[in-house]
N, C-alpha and C positions, 0 to 999 in steps of 0.2 A: 502495499499499499504506500510506504514512503516513496518507493521508487517511483510509483506512477504520479504521486503530487510533485516531486522534483522534475520530472520529464515536463509535467503540464506547466509547471512554472517557467521552464527553459521555452517551451513552447509559445507561452505568452509574451515571452520577453523578445523573442526572434518574430513574431506575428506583428508586433509593434513597430517594426523596423522596415525600412524601404528594402525590397527585395528585388532578385532580377533572375534571369535564366541567361545571360549573354557569357561568351567565354572571356576568362581574363587570365593573363599570364602574368604570374607572381615571379619577380625576380629578389631573391634575398640570399646572400651566403651564409646566415647563421640559421644552420638547421632547426633549431628549436623555435625561433621566430616564423621560420618558413612554414613549419608545421601548425603552429597556431594560426597564422593567416589563412591558409590553406582551409583547415577546419572552419573557421569563422566565414570565409568565403563560401562554402559548401552548404553550410546552415543557412546561410541567406539564398541558395539557390543558384547561384552560379557554377558554370564548368570551370575548372581550374586547371590550367596547366603551370609547369613552374621549370626555372631555371636557377643555377647557383651563381652565374656571372653574366656579363654582358655578351660576350661571342656567342655562348650557348643560346641565350635569348634572341638573338638576332637571327640564327639559323631557324629556331622554331618559328619565329615571325614570318620567315621566307617561305617556309614549307607548311603552315597551317593558316589558312585564309579566314577560319572561324574566329580567330582573336579578335575582340572588339576594344578591350581595354589592356594597357601595360602598366603594370602596378610594380614600381622598382624602389628599391632603396638607392638612395643617391651614392653612399658609399660604397665601393667594391673593391674586392681584392686584385683585379687586374688593372690593366691601364687605362680602360674604359669606366667611367664612373657612370652613375644613372642618368645624369644630366645628358651625357654624350651618348648614350644609349638611347634616350628618348629622342634626341635628336636625328640619329642615324635610323631609327625606326620609322619616325615619321617622313625621312626621305624615301624609304623603301615603301610605306603605307600612309599616305598623306591623311587619309580618313581615320587612322587609330586615334584612339582617345589615350591620354596620359595622365597618370595619377603617381607623383612622386612620394615618397616617404623618408624621413630622416630624423635621427636621434641624435646628431652630429650637434652639439651645441655652438660651434662655430659656423654652421650652414644657417643664412639668412636669405630665404628667396627675396626679400624685399630690396637686397643690395644689387640686384639686377643679374646676378649669377643664377641661370636657371628659372628666371621668373616668369618666362613663358608658359610655364607648366604649374599646375596647383599642387602644393604639398601639403601631406598629412603628418604632422610632427609626431614622433615617437615619444613616449608611448602613447598609443591610442587605446580605446575601447571599442567594442563590438558595435555599439550604437554610432560612433563617430565614423568608425570604418563604412557601416552601412550607408550612413548619410554621404559620405565623399565619394564613394564608388558610385552610389546612383547618379550624384550631381556630376560627375565626369563623364560618366556614359550618356548622359541627358543632354549635357553640354552641346552648342549649335557648332 
């Protein structure tokens, strides 16, 4: 009975949030963060593909035309950061929606660096992720 109540509470929390059915490519090099984001996105109804670096993400974008949103961390382990990835992805697929995320205290989207893309600061809660992903997908 307690499990049923817990599940119902989780259902109610998710039911109040904006959901979707689109395909999202999540790019994150931290395994734990990646796992949590994928779980949240799937709970919100999205189809989720993943990449651990920018080069893998570009390959996936080139070969899977279902992807409608690129959700990428700004800080990456290789030479190409999330902003560079977003720019390269948009050159490949101009219609692609992009949402950046960053937990780096020194990153400031308002400084002009990467400001052409919306940024979701880390840490974020499920509700904020749901709203920002939906807004990014619905943007003109």
